[in-house]
N, CA, C and O atoms as a GROMACS GRO file, in nm:
protein
  644
    1GLU      N    1  10.165  10.741   9.954
    1GLU     CA    2  10.286  10.810   9.893
    1GLU      C    3  10.277  10.955   9.913
    1GLU      O    4  10.170  11.014   9.899
    2VAL      N    5  10.390  11.016   9.947
    2VAL     CA    6  10.408  11.156   9.976
    2VAL      C    7  10.530  11.204   9.890
    2VAL      O    8  10.640  11.150   9.892
    3ASP      N    9  10.496  11.315   9.814
    3ASP     CA   10  10.596  11.368   9.728
    3ASP      C   11  10.693  11.470   9.799
    3ASP      O   12  10.645  11.554   9.876
    4LEU      N   13  10.820  11.465   9.776
    4LEU     CA   14  10.911  11.565   9.820
    4LEU      C   15  10.917  11.660   9.701
    4LEU      O   16  10.945  11.622   9.588
    5GLN      N   17  10.889  11.786   9.733
    5GLN     CA   18  10.874  11.887   9.628
    5GLN      C   19  10.954  12.016   9.666
    5GLN      O   20  10.979  12.043   9.784
    6MET      N   21  10.990  12.087   9.572
    6MET     CA   22  11.044  12.217   9.587
    6MET      C   23  10.938  12.336   9.607
    6MET      O   24  10.855  12.348   9.517
    7ASN      N   25  10.933  12.410   9.696
    7ASN     CA   26  10.826  12.510   9.687
    7ASN      C   27  10.903  12.651   9.657
    7ASN      O   28  10.845  12.757   9.684
    8GLY      N   29  11.021  12.651   9.605
    8GLY     CA   30  11.082  12.772   9.567
    8GLY      C   31  11.186  12.811   9.667
    8GLY      O   32  11.284  12.874   9.626
    9LEU      N   33  11.173  12.779   9.801
    9LEU     CA   34  11.261  12.812   9.901
    9LEU      C   35  11.319  12.692   9.964
    9LEU      O   36  11.430  12.701  10.016
   10ALA      N   37  11.255  12.585   9.965
   10ALA     CA   38  11.305  12.460  10.036
   10ALA      C   39  11.251  12.328   9.981
   10ALA      O   40  11.167  12.338   9.891
   11VAL      N   41  11.284  12.216  10.018
   11VAL     CA   42  11.227  12.090  10.001
   11VAL      C   43  11.121  12.069  10.104
   11VAL      O   44  11.141  12.090  10.223
   12CYS      N   45  11.004  12.027  10.054
   12CYS     CA   46  10.900  11.998  10.161
   12CYS      C   47  10.813  11.889  10.106
   12CYS      O   48  10.812  11.853   9.988
   13LEU      N   49  10.734  11.836  10.210
   13LEU     CA   50  10.645  11.731  10.164
   13LEU      C   51  10.500  11.774  10.122
   13LEU      O   52  10.439  11.864  10.178
   14ASN      N   53  10.454  11.704  10.025
   14ASN     CA   54  10.323  11.721   9.973
   14ASN      C   55  10.241  11.606   9.968
   14ASN      O   56  10.283  11.522   9.889
   15PRO      N   57  10.141  11.576  10.026
   15PRO     CA   58  10.082  11.655  10.148
   15PRO      C   59  10.185  11.657  10.256
   15PRO      O   60  10.281  11.579  10.259
   16THR      N   61  10.160  11.755  10.349
   16THR     CA   62  10.237  11.778  10.475
   16THR      C   63  10.202  11.672  10.570
   16THR      O   64  10.095  11.613  10.557
   17ILE      N   65  10.291  11.640  10.673
   17ILE     CA   66  10.265  11.548  10.779
   17ILE      C   67  10.128  11.579  10.853
   17ILE      O   68  10.049  11.491  10.886
   18ASP      N   69  10.109  11.721  10.876
   18ASP     CA   70   9.992  11.761  10.934
   18ASP      C   71   9.852  11.725  10.864
   18ASP      O   72   9.751  11.686  10.923
   19GLU      N   73   9.866  11.747  10.727
   19GLU     CA   74   9.764  11.713  10.642
   19GLU      C   75   9.731  11.566  10.638
   19GLU      O   76   9.615  11.526  10.631
   20ILE      N   77   9.839  11.482  10.643
   20ILE     CA   78   9.816  11.337  10.640
   20ILE      C   79   9.756  11.295  10.771
   20ILE      O   80   9.660  11.219  10.776
   21GLN      N   81   9.817  11.346  10.879
   21GLN     CA   82   9.749  11.310  11.011
   21GLN      C   83   9.599  11.358  11.022
   21GLN      O   84   9.513  11.290  11.079
   22SER      N   85   9.578  11.462  10.971
   22SER     CA   86   9.439  11.516  10.970
   22SER      C   87   9.348  11.430  10.895
   22SER      O   88   9.237  11.401  10.939
   23ALA      N   89   9.391  11.388  10.783
   23ALA     CA   90   9.314  11.293  10.710
   23ALA      C   91   9.298  11.160  10.780
   23ALA      O   92   9.188  11.106  10.772
   24ILE      N   93   9.382  11.108  10.840
   24ILE     CA   94   9.373  10.986  10.909
   24ILE      C   95   9.284  10.999  11.030
   24ILE      O   96   9.211  10.907  11.065
   25ASN      N   97   9.292  11.124  11.099
   25ASN     CA   98   9.210  11.140  11.214
   25ASN      C   99   9.056  11.152  11.163
   25ASN      O  100   8.960  11.098  11.218
   26GLY      N  101   9.053  11.229  11.055
   26GLY     CA  102   8.913  11.231  11.001
   26GLY      C  103   8.849  11.109  10.966
   26GLY      O  104   8.729  11.089  10.985
   27GLY      N  105   8.934  11.018  10.910
   27GLY     CA  106   8.872  10.888  10.869
   27GLY      C  107   8.834  10.804  10.999
   27GLY      O  108   8.731  10.737  11.006
   28ALA      N  109   8.922  10.813  11.094
   28ALA     CA  110   8.888  10.743  11.231
   28ALA      C  111   8.762  10.797  11.278
   28ALA      O  112   8.669  10.722  11.308
   29VAL      N  113   8.752  10.927  11.287
   29VAL     CA  114   8.637  10.988  11.336
   29VAL      C  115   8.497  10.948  11.261
   29VAL      O  116   8.391  10.919  11.316
   30ALA      N  117   8.523  10.952  11.123
   30ALA     CA  118   8.404  10.912  11.042
   30ALA      C  119   8.371  10.767  11.069
   30ALA      O  120   8.252  10.736  11.068
   31ILE      N  121   8.455  10.683  11.090
   31ILE     CA  122   8.417  10.534  11.109
   31ILE      C  123   8.355  10.522  11.252
   31ILE      O  124   8.262  10.444  11.270
   32LEU      N  125   8.406  10.598  11.353
   32LEU     CA  126   8.338  10.597  11.482
   32LEU      C  127   8.199  10.658  11.472
   32LEU      O  128   8.105  10.606  11.531
   33LYS      N  129   8.185  10.762  11.402
   33LYS     CA  130   8.051  10.821  11.384
   33LYS      C  131   7.950  10.727  11.315
   33LYS      O  132   7.831  10.725  11.347
   34CYS      N  133   8.001  10.652  11.224
   34CYS     CA  134   7.903  10.553  11.148
   34CYS      C  135   7.853  10.452  11.256
   34CYS      O  136   7.738  10.407  11.251
   35SER      N  137   7.943  10.417  11.353
   35SER     CA  138   7.903  10.304  11.451
   35SER      C  139   7.789  10.373  11.541
   35SER      O  140   7.714  10.301  11.606
   36LYS      N  141   7.778  10.503  11.544
   36LYS     CA  142   7.672  10.562  11.624
   36LYS      C  143   7.539  10.548  11.562
   36LYS      O  144   7.440  10.554  11.634
   37MET      N  145   7.528  10.526  11.423
   37MET     CA  146   7.417  10.508  11.354
   37MET      C  147   7.357  10.362  11.351
   37MET      O  148   7.244  10.338  11.308
   38ILE      N  149   7.438  10.272  11.396
   38ILE     CA  150   7.396  10.127  11.393
   38ILE      C  151   7.359  10.089  11.527
   38ILE      O  152   7.435  10.093  11.623
   39GLU      N  153   7.222  10.047  11.530
   39GLU     CA  154   7.162   9.999  11.652
   39GLU      C  155   7.233   9.871  11.699
   39GLU      O  156   7.269   9.786  11.618
   40ALA      N  157   7.253   9.857  11.833
   40ALA     CA  158   7.322   9.735  11.872
   40ALA      C  159   7.215   9.624  11.888
   40ALA      O  160   7.100   9.661  11.913
   41TRP      N  161   7.240   9.500  11.875
   41TRP     CA  162   7.150   9.394  11.894
   41TRP      C  163   7.127   9.368  12.040
   41TRP      O  164   7.217   9.388  12.122
   42ASP      N  165   7.018   9.328  12.070
   42ASP     CA  166   6.980   9.306  12.219
   42ASP      C  167   6.984   9.160  12.246
   42ASP      O  168   7.011   9.081  12.155
   43THR      N  169   6.957   9.119  12.375
   43THR     CA  170   6.972   8.993  12.422
   43THR      C  171   6.871   8.903  12.355
   43THR      O  172   6.894   8.783  12.340
   44VAL      N  173   6.762   8.960  12.317
   44VAL     CA  174   6.660   8.887  12.255
   44VAL      C  175   6.715   8.835  12.122
   44VAL      O  176   6.700   8.718  12.087
   45THR      N  177   6.775   8.921  12.054
   45THR     CA  178   6.831   8.896  11.928
   45THR      C  179   6.952   8.793  11.917
   45THR      O  180   6.960   8.702  11.834
   46ILE      N  181   7.041   8.821  12.010
   46ILE     CA  182   7.161   8.745  12.037
   46ILE      C  183   7.183   8.689  12.183
   46ILE      O  184   7.203   8.766  12.278
   47PRO      N  185   7.179   8.563  12.195
   47PRO     CA  186   7.190   8.507  12.318
   47PRO      C  187   7.328   8.540  12.386
   47PRO      O  188   7.423   8.561  12.311
   48LYS      N  189   7.343   8.546  12.514
   48LYS     CA  190   7.471   8.582  12.581
   48LYS      C  191   7.580   8.501  12.530
   48LYS      O  192   7.681   8.556  12.485
   49ASN      N  193   7.568   8.370  12.533
   49ASN     CA  194   7.680   8.273  12.491
   49ASN      C  195   7.724   8.309  12.347
   49ASN      O  196   7.844   8.301  12.320
   50VAL      N  197   7.635   8.349  12.252
   50VAL     CA  198   7.689   8.382  12.120
   50VAL      C  199   7.759   8.510  12.123
   50VAL      O  200   7.862   8.522  12.057
   51GLN      N  201   7.710   8.612  12.198
   51GLN     CA  202   7.781   8.743  12.216
   51GLN      C  203   7.929   8.722  12.256
   51GLN      O  204   8.022   8.787  12.208
   52LEU      N  205   7.941   8.625  12.349
   52LEU     CA  206   8.087   8.593  12.406
   52LEU      C  207   8.173   8.523  12.286
   52LEU      O  208   8.293   8.546  12.273
   53ILE      N  209   8.110   8.448  12.213
   53ILE     CA  210   8.187   8.384  12.099
   53ILE      C  211   8.212   8.494  11.990
   53ILE      O  212   8.323   8.498  11.935
   54LEU      N  213   8.126   8.570  11.961
   54LEU     CA  214   8.143   8.677  11.849
   54LEU      C  215   8.258   8.766  11.907
   54LEU      O  216   8.358   8.774  11.835
   55ASN      N  217   8.260   8.832  12.023
   55ASN     CA  218   8.364   8.911  12.075
   55ASN      C  219   8.358   8.906  12.211
   55ASN      O  220   8.263   8.956  12.271
   56PRO      N  221   8.467   8.841  12.278
   56PRO     CA  222   8.457   8.825  12.425
   56PRO      C  223   8.501   8.957  12.493
   56PRO      O  224   8.476   8.976  12.612
   57ASN      N  225   8.568   9.048  12.417
   57ASN     CA  226   8.617   9.172  12.470
   57ASN      C  227   8.514   9.272  12.495
   57ASN      O  228   8.532   9.364  12.576
   58LEU      N  229   8.399   9.256  12.422
   58LEU     CA  230   8.287   9.357  12.450
   58LEU      C  231   8.191   9.318  12.566
   58LEU      O  232   8.158   9.201  12.581
   59PRO      N  233   8.149   9.412  12.644
   59PRO     CA  234   8.074   9.368  12.755
   59PRO      C  235   7.945   9.305  12.703
   59PRO      O  236   7.894   9.349  12.600
   60PRO      N  237   7.891   9.208  12.767
   60PRO     CA  238   7.769   9.144  12.726
   60PRO      C  239   7.654   9.248  12.732
   60PRO      O  240   7.650   9.335  12.819
   61VAL      N  241   7.563   9.236  12.638
   61VAL     CA  242   7.439   9.311  12.641
   61VAL      C  243   7.341   9.264  12.750
   61VAL      O  244   7.310   9.145  12.752
   62MET      N  245   7.290   9.352  12.842
   62MET     CA  246   7.196   9.306  12.942
   62MET      C  247   7.053   9.365  12.908
   62MET      O  248   7.034   9.472  12.850
   63GLY      N  249   6.968   9.288  12.950
   63GLY     CA  250   6.828   9.336  12.941
   63GLY      C  251   6.761   9.302  12.797
   63GLY      O  252   6.808   9.224  12.714
   64THR      N  253   6.656   9.367  12.788
   64THR     CA  254   6.573   9.348  12.656
   64THR      C  255   6.547   9.478  12.587
   64THR      O  256   6.570   9.583  12.647
   65GLY      N  257   6.506   9.477  12.476
   65GLY     CA  258   6.475   9.603  12.400
   65GLY      C  259   6.611   9.670  12.341
   65GLY      O  260   6.720   9.613  12.340
   66SER      N  261   6.589   9.786  12.299
   66SER     CA  262   6.702   9.865  12.245
   66SER      C  263   6.821   9.866  12.338
   66SER      O  264   6.804   9.891  12.457
   67GLN      N  265   6.941   9.840  12.288
   67GLN     CA  266   7.078   9.859  12.372
   67GLN      C  267   7.154   9.961  12.320
   67GLN      O  268   7.276   9.951  12.332
   68GLY      N  269   7.106  10.059  12.265
   68GLY     CA  270   7.198  10.175  12.220
   68GLY      C  271   7.256  10.146  12.093
   68GLY      O  272   7.196  10.070  12.018
   69THR      N  273   7.367  10.200  12.057
   69THR     CA  274   7.439  10.174  11.926
   69THR      C  275   7.566  10.103  11.952
   69THR      O  276   7.615  10.088  12.064
   70PHE      N  277   7.620  10.059  11.832
   70PHE     CA  278   7.749   9.995  11.846
   70PHE      C  279   7.869  10.085  11.897
   70PHE      O  280   7.973  10.038  11.944
   71TYR      N  281   7.843  10.213  11.882
   71TYR     CA  282   7.942  10.306  11.926
   71TYR      C  283   7.954  10.301  12.081
   71TYR      O  284   8.062  10.322  12.137
   72ASP      N  285   7.847  10.274  12.145
   72ASP     CA  286   7.844  10.254  12.300
   72ASP      C  287   7.932  10.144  12.337
   72ASP      O  288   8.002  10.152  12.438
   73ARG      N  289   7.932  10.029  12.253
   73ARG     CA  290   8.010   9.920  12.286
   73ARG      C  291   8.160   9.934  12.245
   73ARG      O  292   8.252   9.893  12.315
   74VAL      N  293   8.176   9.998  12.122
   74VAL     CA  294   8.312  10.035  12.090
   74VAL      C  295   8.390  10.122  12.177
   74VAL      O  296   8.509  10.106  12.203
   75ALA      N  297   8.308  10.222  12.224
   75ALA     CA  298   8.381  10.323  12.322
   75ALA      C  299   8.407  10.250  12.453
   75ALA      O  300   8.486  10.307  12.528
   76GLN      N  301   8.356  10.135  12.494
   76GLN     CA  302   8.396  10.069  12.612
   76GLN      C  303   8.508   9.974  12.584
   76GLN      O  304   8.570   9.931  12.682
   77ASP      N  305   8.542   9.934  12.463
   77ASP     CA  306   8.637   9.820  12.427
   77ASP      C  307   8.774   9.886  12.429
   77ASP      O  308   8.806   9.970  12.344
   78LYS      N  309   8.860   9.844  12.537
   78LYS     CA  310   8.993   9.898  12.549
   78LYS      C  311   9.086   9.869  12.431
   78LYS      O  312   9.171   9.951  12.397
   79GLU      N  313   9.071   9.754  12.370
   79GLU     CA  314   9.156   9.721  12.259
   79GLU      C  315   9.135   9.808  12.141
   79GLU      O  316   9.230   9.849  12.075
   80ILE      N  317   9.003   9.839  12.112
   80ILE     CA  318   8.960   9.928  11.997
   80ILE      C  319   9.009  10.068  12.030
   80ILE      O  320   9.060  10.134  11.940
   81LEU      N  321   8.997  10.118  12.148
   81LEU     CA  322   9.038  10.249  12.197
   81LEU      C  323   9.204  10.260  12.170
   81LEU      O  324   9.255  10.358  12.116
   82LYS      N  325   9.269  10.159  12.212
   82LYS     CA  326   9.421  10.151  12.202
   82LYS      C  327   9.462  10.159  12.037
   82LYS      O  328   9.559  10.224  11.998
   83VAL      N  329   9.379  10.090  11.953
   83VAL     CA  330   9.410  10.102  11.819
   83VAL      C  331   9.380  10.234  11.758
   83VAL      O  332   9.458  10.286  11.680
   84VAL      N  333   9.261  10.291  11.794
   84VAL     CA  334   9.238  10.421  11.761
   84VAL      C  335   9.330  10.535  11.798
   84VAL      O  336   9.347  10.631  11.723
   85LEU      N  337   9.390  10.521  11.921
   85LEU     CA  338   9.497  10.618  11.965
   85LEU      C  339   9.625  10.594  11.886
   85LEU      O  340   9.696  10.690  11.856
   86LEU      N  341   9.657  10.467  11.852
   86LEU     CA  342   9.784  10.429  11.779
   86LEU      C  343   9.765  10.502  11.635
   86LEU      O  344   9.848  10.575  11.582
   87LEU      N  345   9.653  10.471  11.588
   87LEU     CA  346   9.609  10.521  11.446
   87LEU      C  347   9.624  10.679  11.446
   87LEU      O  348   9.693  10.732  11.359
   88THR      N  349   9.571  10.745  11.528
   88THR     CA  350   9.573  10.894  11.529
   88THR      C  351   9.700  10.943  11.558
   88THR      O  352   9.730  11.055  11.515
   89GLY      N  353   9.786  10.876  11.628
   89GLY     CA  354   9.918  10.932  11.653
   89GLY      C  355  10.035  10.874  11.570
   89GLY      O  356  10.153  10.905  11.590
   90SER      N  357   9.995  10.790  11.481
   90SER     CA  358  10.086  10.707  11.388
   90SER      C  359  10.179  10.804  11.307
   90SER      O  360  10.301  10.786  11.308
   91ILE      N  361  10.126  10.900  11.242
   91ILE     CA  362  10.196  10.974  11.150
   91ILE      C  363  10.291  11.086  11.228
   91ILE      O  364  10.406  11.112  11.191
   92TYR      N  365  10.236  11.140  11.325
   92TYR     CA  366  10.315  11.238  11.411
   92TYR      C  367  10.449  11.178  11.460
   92TYR      O  368  10.549  11.247  11.479
   93SER      N  369  10.445  11.052  11.477
   93SER     CA  370  10.565  10.968  11.530
   93SER      C  371  10.671  10.964  11.403
   93SER      O  372  10.791  10.949  11.427
   94ALA      N  373  10.628  10.977  11.281
   94ALA     CA  374  10.720  10.975  11.176
   94ALA      C  375  10.766  11.116  11.126
   94ALA      O  376  10.847  11.126  11.033
   95LYS      N  377  10.710  11.227  11.192
   95LYS     CA  378  10.740  11.353  11.157
   95LYS      C  379  10.897  11.384  11.166
   95LYS      O  380  10.953  11.445  11.075
   96GLU      N  381  10.959  11.343  11.273
   96GLU     CA  382  11.108  11.375  11.297
   96GLU      C  383  11.186  11.303  11.188
   96GLU      O  384  11.280  11.357  11.130
   97GLU      N  385  11.146  11.187  11.162
   97GLU     CA  386  11.226  11.094  11.053
   97GLU      C  387  11.214  11.153  10.920
   97GLU      O  388  11.306  11.147  10.839
   98ALA      N  389  11.090  11.218  10.891
   98ALA     CA  390  11.058  11.269  10.758
   98ALA      C  391  11.143  11.400  10.739
   98ALA      O  392  11.188  11.430  10.629
   99GLU      N  393  11.164  11.483  10.859
   99GLU     CA  394  11.236  11.597  10.856
   99GLU      C  395  11.375  11.568  10.826
   99GLU      O  396  11.439  11.640  10.750
  100LYS      N  397  11.430  11.453  10.891
  100LYS     CA  398  11.575  11.410  10.867
  100LYS      C  399  11.594  11.379  10.723
  100LYS      O  400  11.703  11.403  10.670
  101VAL      N  401  11.493  11.327  10.655
  101VAL     CA  402  11.512  11.304  10.508
  101VAL      C  403  11.514  11.426  10.429
  101VAL      O  404  11.585  11.433  10.328
  102ILE      N  405  11.433  11.532  10.472
  102ILE     CA  406  11.426  11.659  10.400
  102ILE      C  407  11.564  11.726  10.421
  102ILE      O  408  11.615  11.788  10.327
  103ARG      N  409  11.628  11.714  10.543
  103ARG     CA  410  11.766  11.767  10.565
  103ARG      C  411  11.867  11.701  10.494
  103ARG      O  412  11.979  11.750  10.503
  104THR      N  413  11.853  11.602  10.426
  104THR     CA  414  11.952  11.538  10.334
  104THR      C  415  11.967  11.627  10.206
  104THR      O  416  12.065  11.610  10.134
  105PHE      N  417  11.884  11.709  10.179
  105PHE     CA  418  11.882  11.795  10.062
  105PHE      C  419  11.948  11.928  10.098
  105PHE      O  420  11.977  12.009  10.010
  106ASP      N  421  11.970  11.949  10.220
  106ASP     CA  422  12.024  12.088  10.269
  106ASP      C  423  12.166  12.122  10.197
  106ASP      O  424  12.189  12.240  10.170
  107PRO      N  425  12.254  12.028  10.169
  107PRO     CA  426  12.381  12.061  10.103
  107PRO      C  427  12.356  12.117   9.970
  107PRO      O  428  12.447  12.180   9.917
  108TYR      N  429  12.244  12.104   9.910
  108TYR     CA  430  12.207  12.154   9.784
  108TYR      C  431  12.129  12.277   9.775
  108TYR      O  432  12.084  12.321   9.670
  109HIS      N  433  12.117  12.328   9.885
  109HIS     CA  434  12.022  12.451   9.904
  109HIS      C  435  12.058  12.560   9.823
  109HIS      O  436  11.973  12.633   9.771
  110TRP      N  437  12.197  12.578   9.806
  110TRP     CA  438  12.236  12.690   9.721
  110TRP      C  439  12.189  12.684   9.580
  110TRP      O  440  12.166  12.786   9.515
  111LEU      N  441  12.176  12.565   9.534
  111LEU     CA  442  12.126  12.546   9.397
  111LEU      C  443  11.988  12.635   9.360
  111LEU      O  444  11.973  12.701   9.257
  112TRP      N  445  11.897  12.622   9.462
  112TRP     CA  446  11.770  12.699   9.431
  112TRP      C  447  11.757  12.826   9.512
  112TRP      O  448  11.664  12.904   9.490
  113ALA      N  449  11.853  12.851   9.608
  113ALA     CA  450  11.835  12.966   9.696
  113ALA      C  451  11.918  13.082   9.639
  113ALA      O  452  11.876  13.198   9.646
  114ASP      N  453  12.035  13.052   9.584
  114ASP     CA  454  12.124  13.155   9.537
  114ASP      C  455  12.081  13.211   9.396
  114ASP      O  456  12.023  13.140   9.313
  115ASP      N  457  12.111  13.339   9.376
  115ASP     CA  458  12.089  13.391   9.248
  115ASP      C  459  12.187  13.372   9.155
  115ASP      O  460  12.297  13.427   9.166
  116VAL      N  461  12.155  13.287   9.050
  116VAL     CA  462  12.265  13.247   8.959
  116VAL      C  463  12.336  13.373   8.894
  116VAL      O  464  12.459  13.376   8.892
  117GLU      N  465  12.267  13.467   8.846
  117GLU     CA  466  12.342  13.585   8.787
  117GLU      C  467  12.433  13.654   8.884
  117GLU      O  468  12.544  13.696   8.850
  118ALA      N  469  12.383  13.665   9.007
  118ALA     CA  470  12.476  13.736   9.103
  118ALA      C  471  12.592  13.642   9.143
  118ALA      O  472  12.701  13.692   9.174
  119SER      N  473  12.575  13.512   9.146
  119SER     CA  474  12.683  13.423   9.181
  119SER      C  475  12.782  13.427   9.064
  119SER      O  476  12.904  13.426   9.082
  120TYR      N  477  12.729  13.432   8.954
  120TYR     CA  478  12.816  13.431   8.830
  120TYR      C  479  12.905  13.569   8.821
  120TYR      O  480  13.024  13.570   8.790
  121GLN      N  481  12.836  13.671   8.850
  121GLN     CA  482  12.893  13.803   8.851
  121GLN      C  483  13.006  13.812   8.965
  121GLN      O  484  13.112  13.872   8.946
  122GLU      N  485  12.976  13.753   9.074
  122GLU     CA  486  13.072  13.753   9.184
  122GLU      C  487  13.195  13.675   9.145
  122GLU      O  488  13.306  13.716   9.176
  123PHE      N  489  13.177  13.565   9.078
  123PHE     CA  490  13.283  13.481   9.029
  123PHE      C  491  13.360  13.546   8.939
  123PHE      O  492  13.482  13.529   8.944
  124GLN      N  493  13.307  13.624   8.849
  124GLN     CA  494  13.363  13.696   8.732
  124GLN      C  495  13.451  13.818   8.792
  124GLN      O  496  13.558  13.848   8.738
  125GLU      N  497  13.407  13.882   8.900
  125GLU     CA  498  13.470  13.985   8.963
  125GLU      C  499  13.609  13.948   9.009
  125GLU      O  500  13.696  14.034   9.018
  126THR      N  501  13.631  13.807   9.041
  126THR     CA  502  13.761  13.760   9.100
  126THR      C  503  13.848  13.755   8.981
  126THR      O  504  13.967  13.731   9.001
  127LYS      N  505  13.810  13.773   8.862
  127LYS     CA  506  13.905  13.766   8.746
  127LYS      C  507  13.966  13.616   8.752
  127LYS      O  508  14.087  13.599   8.771
  128PRO      N  509  13.879  13.515   8.735
  128PRO     CA  510  13.928  13.385   8.752
  128PRO      C  511  14.023  13.341   8.637
  128PRO      O  512  14.007  13.389   8.525
  129THR      N  513  14.120  13.253   8.662
  129THR     CA  514  14.205  13.192   8.568
  129THR      C  515  14.132  13.082   8.509
  129THR      O  516  14.023  13.043   8.551
  130LEU      N  517  14.197  13.032   8.409
  130LEU     CA  518  14.132  12.899   8.336
  130LEU      C  519  14.123  12.798   8.437
  130LEU      O  520  14.016  12.737   8.446
  131ASP      N  521  14.233  12.768   8.526
  131ASP     CA  522  14.224  12.660   8.621
  131ASP      C  523  14.116  12.688   8.729
  131ASP      O  524  14.064  12.593   8.789
  132GLU      N  525  14.087  12.802   8.751
  132GLU     CA  526  13.974  12.836   8.846
  132GLU      C  527  13.843  12.805   8.787
  132GLU      O  528  13.752  12.758   8.856
  133PHE      N  529  13.830  12.831   8.656
  133PHE     CA  530  13.711  12.791   8.584
  133PHE      C  531  13.690  12.645   8.582
  133PHE      O  532  13.580  12.595   8.605
  134GLU      N  533  13.801  12.574   8.555
  134GLU     CA  534  13.797  12.434   8.541
  134GLU      C  535  13.765  12.364   8.681
  134GLU      O  536  13.696  12.262   8.685
  135ARG      N  537  13.820  12.425   8.798
  135ARG     CA  538  13.787  12.383   8.932
  135ARG      C  539  13.641  12.400   8.966
  135ARG      O  540  13.583  12.314   9.032
  136LYS      N  541  13.579  12.514   8.920
  136LYS     CA  542  13.439  12.538   8.945
  136LYS      C  543  13.352  12.441   8.860
  136LYS      O  544  13.250  12.392   8.910
  137LEU      N  545  13.388  12.412   8.737
  137LEU     CA  546  13.321  12.316   8.666
  137LEU      C  547  13.316  12.174   8.722
  137LEU      O  548  13.221  12.096   8.720
  138ARG      N  549  13.443  12.155   8.776
  138ARG     CA  550  13.452  12.003   8.845
  138ARG      C  551  13.362  12.007   8.973
  138ARG      O  552  13.300  11.907   9.007
  139ASP      N  553  13.356  12.119   9.040
  139ASP     CA  554  13.268  12.132   9.159
  139ASP      C  555  13.124  12.102   9.117
  139ASP      O  556  13.054  12.020   9.178
  140PHE      N  557  13.082  12.171   9.009
  140PHE     CA  558  12.946  12.144   8.955
  140PHE      C  559  12.925  11.996   8.923
  140PHE      O  560  12.823  11.938   8.960
  141ALA      N  561  13.021  11.932   8.854
  141ALA     CA  562  13.007  11.790   8.820
  141ALA      C  563  13.005  11.698   8.928
  141ALA      O  564  12.935  11.596   8.928
  142THR      N  565  13.090  11.736   9.032
  142THR     CA  566  13.075  11.660   9.162
  142THR      C  567  12.947  11.669   9.232
  142THR      O  568  12.894  11.570   9.283
  143THR      N  569  12.894  11.792   9.236
  143THR     CA  570  12.743  11.813   9.290
  143THR      C  571  12.637  11.739   9.204
  143THR      O  572  12.536  11.694   9.258
  144GLU      N  573  12.657  11.728   9.084
  144GLU     CA  574  12.564  11.647   9.003
  144GLU      C  575  12.569  11.507   9.028
  144GLU      O  576  12.464  11.442   9.029
  145GLU      N  577  12.690  11.449   9.050
  145GLU     CA  578  12.709  11.309   9.076
  145GLU      C  579  12.649  11.288   9.208
  145GLU      O  580  12.568  11.197   9.222
  146ASN      N  581  12.683  11.365   9.308
  146ASN     CA  582  12.612  11.350   9.432
  146ASN      C  583  12.464  11.350   9.436
  146ASN      O  584  12.403  11.275   9.511
  147ILE      N  585  12.407  11.432   9.358
  147ILE     CA  586  12.260  11.431   9.352
  147ILE      C  587  12.204  11.324   9.281
  147ILE      O  588  12.092  11.285   9.313
  148VAL      N  589  12.268  11.267   9.182
  148VAL     CA  590  12.219  11.144   9.111
  148VAL      C  591  12.232  11.030   9.209
  148VAL      O  592  12.151  10.938   9.198
  149GLN      N  593  12.325  11.024   9.306
  149GLN     CA  594  12.329  10.920   9.402
  149GLN      C  595  12.234  10.921   9.520
  149GLN      O  596  12.222  10.826   9.598
  150VAL      N  597  12.159  11.046   9.529
  150VAL     CA  598  12.054  11.047   9.631
  150VAL      C  599  11.950  10.942   9.593
  150VAL      O  600  11.903  10.938   9.480
  151GLN      N  601  11.917  10.861   9.686
  151GLN     CA  602  11.814  10.759   9.670
  151GLN      C  603  11.684  10.826   9.623
  151GLN      O  604  11.649  10.937   9.664
  152ALA      N  605  11.614  10.749   9.532
  152ALA     CA  606  11.481  10.813   9.471
  152ALA      C  607  11.375  10.806   9.569
  152ALA      O  608  11.297  10.901   9.573
  153GLU      N  609  11.356  10.699   9.657
  153GLU     CA  610  11.251  10.683   9.746
  153GLU      C  611  11.306  10.658   9.889
  153GLU      O  612  11.408  10.594   9.912
  154PHE      N  613  11.220  10.718   9.991
  154PHE     CA  614  11.263  10.688  10.140
  154PHE      C  615  11.138  10.633  10.189
  154PHE      O  616  11.029  10.678  10.156
  155GLN      N  617  11.156  10.532  10.272
  155GLN     CA  618  11.040  10.471  10.358
  155GLN      C  619  11.059  10.536  10.482
  155GLN      O  620  11.171  10.533  10.534
  156VAL      N  621  10.964  10.596  10.538
  156VAL     CA  622  10.945  10.647  10.675
  156VAL      C  623  10.818  10.611  10.735
  156VAL      O  624  10.712  10.667  10.706
  157SER      N  625  10.832  10.510  10.826
  157SER     CA  626  10.709  10.460  10.889
  157SER      C  627  10.613  10.414  10.780
  157SER      O  628  10.659  10.344  10.689
  158ALA      N  629  10.489  10.444  10.778
  158ALA     CA  630  10.392  10.403  10.662
  158ALA      C  631  10.406  10.482  10.546
  158ALA      O  632  10.344  10.448  10.446
  159LEU      N  633  10.486  10.592  10.544
  159LEU     CA  634  10.490  10.685  10.435
  159LEU      C  635  10.605  10.644  10.343
  159LEU      O  636  10.710  10.596  10.385
  160SER      N  637  10.577  10.665  10.211
  160SER     CA  638  10.685  10.633  10.110
  160SER      C  639  10.701  10.781  10.043
  160SER      O  640  10.614  10.836   9.976
  161LEU      N  641  10.822  10.832  10.072
  161LEU     CA  642  10.859  10.969  10.022
  161LEU      C  643  10.930  10.963   9.897
  161LEU      O  644  10.968  11.067   9.842
   0.00000   0.00000   0.00000
């Protein structure tokens, strides 16, 4: 879940897309690093036919004695590498869609960007009539109705905004 928040100047994501992608990348790296600490079984421990049953995608272990770590095997498996690449790039692909969601709030930018006192003073200087006051109030009511109609949640890829 990602929050859409006001930072005083604009609507933004919290955490940002870059922070989310960094966390996912860090998790993938941590998992891969863990596999470096696990010794791979050798052919004495697991017969070749059992190795093929367990995972036919991994290259069979040859010889006897220590066979390195599971990382050595994982690094050679094309399917695992493909999943790691998809995972590490998954959030960046959603960045453009998330920015499009943020842009849906652009019509309301004046609500937080304009100085209320200055806007009111500017309106007062035009010496508005009662009809102009009424029209301005209707504009505010319409803006409020439009804001209420903005959906509360957006689904962008794996992110819920």
